[in-house]
C-alpha positions as CSV (number, residue, x, y, z in Angstrom):
1,M,-10.8,-12.6,-11.1
2,Y,-8.9,-15.6,-12.6
3,D,-7.7,-14.0,-15.8
4,G,-3.9,-13.7,-15.9
5,D,-3.9,-10.7,-18.3
6,M,-6.4,-8.9,-16.2
7,L,-4.4,-9.5,-13.0
8,S,-1.2,-8.1,-14.6
9,V,-3.0,-5.0,-16.0
10,Y,-4.5,-4.4,-12.5
11,A,-1.2,-4.9,-10.8
12,R,0.6,-2.5,-13.1
13,Q,-2.1,0.1,-12.6
14,L,-1.4,-0.2,-8.9
15,G,2.4,0.4,-9.6
16,Y,3.6,-3.2,-9.2
17,G,6.1,-4.7,-11.7
18,T,7.1,-3.7,-15.2
19,E,6.0,-4.8,-18.6
20,D,8.3,-7.9,-18.8
21,E,7.2,-9.3,-15.4
22,Q,4.5,-12.0,-14.9
23,F,2.1,-12.2,-12.0
24,I,0.4,-15.1,-10.3
25,R,-2.7,-15.3,-8.1
26,I,-2.2,-17.0,-4.8
27,K,-5.3,-19.0,-3.8
28,G,-6.2,-20.8,-0.7
29,L,-5.1,-18.3,1.9
30,S,-8.6,-17.8,3.3
31,V,-8.4,-21.2,4.9
32,A,-6.2,-19.9,7.7
33,I,-8.2,-18.1,10.4
34,N,-6.3,-15.0,11.6
35,P,-3.1,-15.6,9.7
36,P,0.0,-14.2,11.6
37,L,1.2,-12.4,8.5
38,P,-0.6,-11.3,5.4
39,A,0.7,-12.8,2.1
40,G,3.6,-10.9,0.7
41,Q,4.6,-9.1,3.8
42,V,8.4,-8.6,4.2
43,L,10.1,-10.0,7.3
44,Y,13.4,-8.8,8.7
45,A,15.6,-11.2,10.5
46,V,16.8,-10.3,14.0
47,S,20.2,-11.3,15.3
48,P,19.9,-14.3,17.7
49,E,21.1,-14.1,21.3
50,F,23.6,-16.8,22.1
51,V,24.2,-18.4,25.5
52,S,27.8,-18.8,26.4
53,D,29.5,-22.2,26.7
54,T,30.3,-21.5,30.4
55,V,26.6,-21.1,31.2
56,I,25.6,-24.2,29.4
57,K,28.4,-26.2,31.2
58,V,27.3,-24.9,34.6
59,I,23.7,-25.8,33.9
60,S,24.6,-29.3,32.7
61,I,26.8,-30.0,35.8
62,C,24.0,-28.8,38.1
63,F,21.4,-31.0,36.3
64,S,23.8,-34.0,36.4
65,L,24.3,-33.5,40.2
66,A,20.6,-33.3,40.7
67,V,20.0,-36.6,38.8
68,L,22.8,-38.3,40.7
69,L,21.4,-37.0,44.0
70,F,17.9,-38.3,43.0
71,F,19.2,-41.8,42.3
72,L,21.2,-41.8,45.6
73,I,18.2,-40.8,47.6
74,K,16.0,-43.3,45.8
75,E,18.6,-46.1,46.5
76,T,18.7,-45.2,50.1
77,L,14.9,-45.2,50.5
78,L,14.6,-48.6,48.8
79,R,17.2,-50.1,51.2
80,A,15.4,-48.8,54.3
C-alpha cells in the first residue's frame, strides 16, 4: 500500500503513465466528509458573465439616493 514501486507497477497495469514517469500516493483525503470532487477529477472553466458598467452605475446611484433619503428622514424625525 505504501511501496512506491508497487504503486507505479499497479498504475501502469491500469494504463496510467509510462516507464519514465513517477507516481505519488495522496494521503489524508478521507478526512473530508462528502468531498465535492474526487481527487484527480478534471475541471473545465466556464466563461464568466459580466455586468455592464451602466447597470453598476445605475445601481450605485439608486443606493446613494436611498442612503441620502434615509439620512434626510432621520434628521427630520430627530428635529420633530
